[in-house]
C-alpha positions in Angstrom: 0.0 -0.3 -0.2 1.2 2.9 -0.7 0.2 6.6 0.7 -0.5 9.5 -1.9 1.6 12.7 -0.3 0.8 15.0 -3.5 -2.1 17.1 -3.1 -4.6 20.2 -5.1 -6.2 23.8 -4.5 -9.9 22.3 -5.5 -10.5 24.8 -8.6 -13.9 27.5 -8.8 -15.0 28.2 -11.8 -18.1 31.9 -10.3 -20.1 33.4 -12.8 -22.4 36.1 -12.4 -26.7 35.9 -13.8 -29.2 38.5 -14.6 -32.1 39.7 -16.7 -29.4 41.2 -19.0 -27.5 37.8 -19.4 -30.6 35.0 -18.7 -28.3 32.2 -19.8 -24.1 31.6 -18.6 -22.0 28.4 -19.3 -19.0 27.8 -17.7 -16.3 24.3 -18.9 -15.3 22.1 -16.9 -12.5 19.7 -18.3 -11.3 16.6 -18.6 -10.9 14.1 -15.9 -12.0 16.7 -13.2 -14.4 15.5 -10.4 -16.7 17.7 -9.1 -17.3 18.6 -5.6 -20.2 21.1 -4.6 -22.0 23.3 -7.1 -23.3 26.2 -4.9 -26.7 29.3 -5.9 -27.2 32.5 -4.5 -29.5 35.6 -5.2 -27.3 38.6 -4.7 -29.5 41.6 -5.4 -33.5 40.4 -5.4 -35.1 39.6 -8.7 -38.4 42.2 -9.6 -40.0 39.5 -11.4 -41.1 35.7 -11.2 -37.4 34.4 -11.5 -36.4 30.3 -11.4 -32.7 29.5 -11.9 -31.5 26.4 -13.8 -28.1 24.7 -14.0 -27.0 21.4 -15.6 -25.1 19.6 -18.1 -27.1 17.9 -20.4 -27.4 15.3 -18.7 -27.3 16.0 -14.9 -29.9 18.9 -13.8 -28.3 20.4 -10.3 -30.0 23.4 -9.7 -33.7 22.2 -11.5 -36.2 25.7 -12.3 -35.7 27.0 -8.5 -36.9 29.8 -6.8 -35.0 32.7 -7.4 -37.2 35.4 -6.3 -35.4 36.2 -2.6 -31.8 37.3 -1.6 -29.9 34.1 -0.4 -29.1 30.4 -1.3 -30.7 28.6 -4.1 -31.2 25.4 -3.2 -29.3 22.5 -5.6 -30.3 18.9 -6.4 -27.5 17.4 -7.4 -23.6 17.4 -7.1 -20.6 15.3 -7.4 -20.2 14.2 -11.4 -17.3 12.4 -13.0 -16.5 14.5 -16.6 -13.6 11.8 -18.3 -14.4 14.8 -21.4 -14.7 18.4 -21.1 -18.2 19.1 -20.5 -20.4 22.9 -20.3 -22.1 23.3 -17.6 -25.3 25.9 -18.6 -26.5 27.7 -16.0 -29.6 29.3 -16.9 -32.6 31.7 -15.7 -36.2 31.7 -16.1 -39.0 33.9 -15.9 -39.4 37.6 -16.6 -37.5 39.9 -14.4 -35.9 42.7 -16.2 -32.9 44.0 -12.8 -32.0 41.8 -10.3 -28.5 39.6 -10.0 -26.8 36.0 -9.0 -24.0 33.9 -8.5 -23.3 30.0 -8.8 -19.9 28.6 -8.6 -18.8 24.8 -9.3 -15.9 23.9 -7.5 -14.4 21.0 -8.9 -11.0 19.2 -9.0 -8.7 17.3 -11.5 -7.3 13.7 -11.9 -2.8 14.1 -11.7 -3.0 18.4 -10.9 -0.8 18.2 -8.2 -0.8 21.8 -6.2 1.9 20.7 -3.6 3.0 17.9 -1.5 2.6 17.3 1.3 6.1 15.7 3.8 
């Protein structure tokens, strides 16, 4: 049995979404393990608003109500991507003002940042 001493920092892709830019994408590299998705409304939307995030096969945020400021429910996390993939984040509804942020944390297999002594 060997003791793996290599370590890496998690990478975080960060996107802002709002009425003027209702759809955005985040590319996840091949060999990545998606650890966590966080979504938060930073400025309340002024109309009915929902937030969806998916990669075409897995829905991480499923048309969750995103009208008020605060965290948005995340439905699914943890997924391995052997090849590059795109997560699409979509703001639904009819808001004309407001903003939300989505952060996707992942690590890439064999991408070492440092070694543990």
